[in-house]
C-alpha positions in Angstrom: -55.0 -2.6 -73.7 -52.5 -0.8 -74.9 -48.3 -2.0 -75.9 -48.7 -6.2 -74.4 -45.1 -7.4 -73.7 -45.8 -10.5 -72.0 -48.2 -12.5 -70.3 -48.9 -15.5 -68.3 -51.4 -17.5 -66.7 -52.6 -14.9 -65.3 -51.7 -11.8 -66.1 -50.9 -9.4 -69.1 -47.5 -7.0 -69.2 -48.2 -4.1 -71.4 -45.8 -1.1 -71.4 -46.5 1.8 -69.5 -48.0 5.2 -70.5 -47.7 8.6 -69.1 -51.6 7.8 -69.0 -50.8 5.5 -66.4 -49.2 7.6 -63.8 -53.4 8.1 -61.7 -53.1 4.0 -61.9 -49.5 4.2 -60.5 -50.9 6.2 -57.9 -52.2 4.2 -55.9 -49.2 2.4 -55.2 -46.9 5.7 -55.2 -49.4 7.2 -52.2 -49.1 4.4 -50.0 -47.2 4.8 -47.5 -47.4 0.8 -46.7 -46.4 -0.3 -50.7 -43.3 2.3 -50.5 -42.1 0.7 -46.4 -39.0 -0.2 -47.9 -38.1 3.2 -50.6 -36.9 6.1 -49.5 -40.7 8.3 -49.8 -43.7 7.5 -51.5 -44.0 9.8 -54.3 -46.1 12.9 -55.3 -48.0 12.9 -59.2 -44.8 15.2 -60.5 -42.7 12.3 -58.9 -44.4 10.1 -60.3 -44.6 11.6 -64.5 -40.4 11.6 -63.6 -40.3 8.1 -62.8 -42.9 6.8 -65.7 -40.4 9.2 -67.7 -37.5 7.1 -66.4 -39.5 4.3 -67.6 -40.0 5.8 -71.2 -36.2 6.6 -71.2 -35.4 2.2 -70.2 -37.6 1.0 -73.5 -36.0 3.1 -75.8 -31.9 2.6 -74.1 -32.4 -0.8 -72.9 -35.8 -2.0 -75.1 -36.6 -2.8 -71.5 -37.8 -1.9 -68.2 -41.1 -2.1 -65.6 -43.9 -2.4 -67.6 -47.6 -2.6 -66.0 -49.4 -5.8 -64.9 -52.5 -6.2 -65.1 -54.9 -9.3 -64.4 -56.1 -10.5 -67.8 -59.9 -12.1 -67.2 -60.9 -8.2 -65.6 -58.1 -5.8 -67.0 -57.5 -4.2 -63.5 -54.3 -2.8 -63.0 -52.1 -4.5 -60.0 -49.2 -3.2 -59.7 -45.0 -3.1 -62.2 -42.7 -5.8 -62.8 -39.9 -5.2 -65.4 -36.0 -5.4 -65.6 -34.7 -2.0 -65.7 -30.7 -1.4 -65.2 -29.0 -0.4 -61.7 -25.8 0.7 -61.0 -24.0 -2.2 -58.6 -20.3 -1.1 -58.0 -20.2 0.7 -60.9 -21.5 -1.6 -63.5 -24.9 -1.8 -65.0 -26.4 -4.9 -64.0 -30.0 -5.9 -65.5 -32.3 -6.0 -62.0 -35.7 -7.5 -61.8 -38.5 -5.5 -60.3 -41.7 -5.0 -58.5 -44.2 -2.8 -56.7 -47.7 -4.7 -56.1 -50.6 -2.3 -55.1 -51.6 -3.6 -51.8 -54.6 -4.8 -52.1 -52.7 -7.1 -55.2 -50.4 -8.7 -52.4 -50.5 -12.6 -51.5 -51.9 -13.4 -54.3 -48.6 -15.1 -55.9 -48.8 -12.0 -58.5 -44.9 -11.0 -57.9 -44.3 -13.8 -58.2 -45.8 -14.7 -61.7 -45.1 -11.5 -62.9 -40.9 -11.7 -61.8 -40.6 -15.3 -63.4 -42.2 -13.9 -66.3 -39.4 -11.4 -67.0 -36.6 -13.5 -65.6 -37.4 -15.9 -68.7 -37.8 -12.6 -71.2 -34.5 -11.6 -69.5 -32.3 -14.8 -70.6 -34.6 -15.4 -74.2 -35.5 -12.3 -75.5 -32.6 -10.3 -74.1 -29.7 -12.3 -74.0 -28.9 -11.3 -71.1 -26.7 -14.3 -68.8 -27.3 -12.5 -65.2 -30.5 -11.2 -64.0 -30.7 -8.9 -60.2 -32.9 -8.3 -57.5 -32.3 -5.7 -54.8 -34.1 -6.2 -51.5 -34.4 -4.2 -48.6 -32.3 -6.5 -45.8 -35.9 -5.7 -43.7 -38.7 -6.3 -46.9 -39.0 -10.5 -46.1 -42.0 -11.0 -48.7 -39.9 -9.1 -51.5 -36.9 -11.8 -50.6 -39.1 -14.8 -50.8 -40.2 -13.4 -54.6 -36.3 -13.6 -55.6 -36.4 -17.5 -54.3 -39.5 -17.9 -55.4 -38.0 -17.1 -59.0 -34.3 -19.0 -58.8 -32.0 -16.2 -57.2 -30.1 -16.5 -54.9 -27.7 -13.7 -52.0 -25.1 -12.8 -53.7 -23.8 -9.9 -51.1 -25.3 -7.4 -48.9 -24.3 -3.3 -49.9 -25.9 -0.1 -48.9 -27.5 1.8 -50.9 -30.0 4.5 -51.1 -29.6 4.3 -47.2 -30.1 1.3 -46.0 -28.8 -1.8 -46.7 -29.6 -4.1 -49.9 -29.9 -8.2 -49.9 -28.3 -8.4 -53.5 -30.2 -11.4 -55.3 -29.0 -12.7 -58.4 -29.9 -16.1 -60.9 -27.7 -16.9 -63.7 -28.6 -18.2 -67.2 -28.5 -22.2 -66.6 -26.2 -23.2 -70.3 -27.7 -26.6 -71.4 
């Protein structure tokens, strides 16, 4: 296990590396897991995804992290905080994308909650967003479970996207 960033009761979130392309293909090559993305990805596109993530680490000190089962070390998916352009402003998004075999176990919610805490406490952010395809009910439920509410609807990636947001609560 290399580069752990966060851990929860059941999960380890660690930095992504070039060596993760093969395991990421479990998600990227699955049409069902990629249903709300423009398309599946081949290995070259997965490599570009990893490169983008590594650039985010350098630029923003955050990005998507590989999510592993704490007990077994099994790859479950990816979750983290990434920059997204929203109406000409860079906002920080909690993103999550899990292998289909990991769905329905609360992993996305657990990882996203840890990312929310990290964003507010470690990165000093005052707002986090999530982009959710209007038809992606499971993803919307994750956003709602971590305290996000719909801020607006936008047209992005040739689809209707709900913008969920959560703000740092001032003490």
